[in-house]
N, C-alpha and C positions, 0 to 999 in steps of 0.2 A: 664821396657821398653823392648819391643820386637825388633826383629832385623830390623824390617821396620819403625821403628819410630826413629826420631832423634830431636835433640834440634834445635830450631829455634829462631830468634829475630824478633819480629813483629814491624813495624815502622808505621803502618797505622795511629794510634792515638799518634804519638810521640809528637806532639806539643800541645796536650791537656792532654794527660794521661801519657806519657813517652813511653819508649821501653819496650814491653813485653817479657819476656823469657819463652818459653813454649815447650812442646813435641808435634810432629806433624808427620803426614805421608803425602806422596804424593798421590794426588788424580789421579793415573795413568790412570783411565778410563775416566777422563775428560781433564786433562792436565798435563803434567810433571812440569808445572810452578805454579801449584795450590796445596795448602796444606790443610789438615784439622786438626785442633788443637784438640788433644787427650784430652777427658773429658770436652769438651766445649759445647756439646749440638748442635752441627752444626755450628761452627765458621770456615769460610774458608777465605783463603787469596790467592792472586796471584800477579804475576809481581814484582813490585818494593815494595810491602807491607811486604815482609818477606826476611829473610837472614839466611844464614847458619852460619855466623860468627858474633860475637858482633862487631867487627871492621867495617864490611860492614854496619851493621846496624847504627852504630854511624855516619858513613860518610854520609849515606843516610839522617839521622836526620838532620845533619847540613846543607846539601843541602836544605832540606825543610824549616829550620829555616831562611836561607838566603833569599830563594825566598819569604817566607812570610814577612820578614822585608822589603824587596823591594816593595812588594805590599802594606804594610801599609804605607810606606813613600810616595808613589804615591798618596794614598787616603788622607793623611795628607796634602800634597802639594794642592791637588784639593779643599780641604776644606779651606785652608788658601787663595787661589786665588779667592774663591767664593765671589761675591758681590750681595747685594741684594739692589734693588733700587725701 
């Protein structure tokens, strides 16, 4: 690992594939909030999709999970209230 790479936790696919732990570097020429995963053949993440600590990644994944549960509960209630005549 070179000095400009660091460990990140990626939450983009947390609800379907889990949290990834990868080595990455900042894409300084694009945005300081954007990273490129090392050895990934062009995987880039930005914003809330990556984290510098495992704890913040877990916190974000929990937020995503709660939001998804709320959404699914709304969909379920809508289906339960549906009437066909």
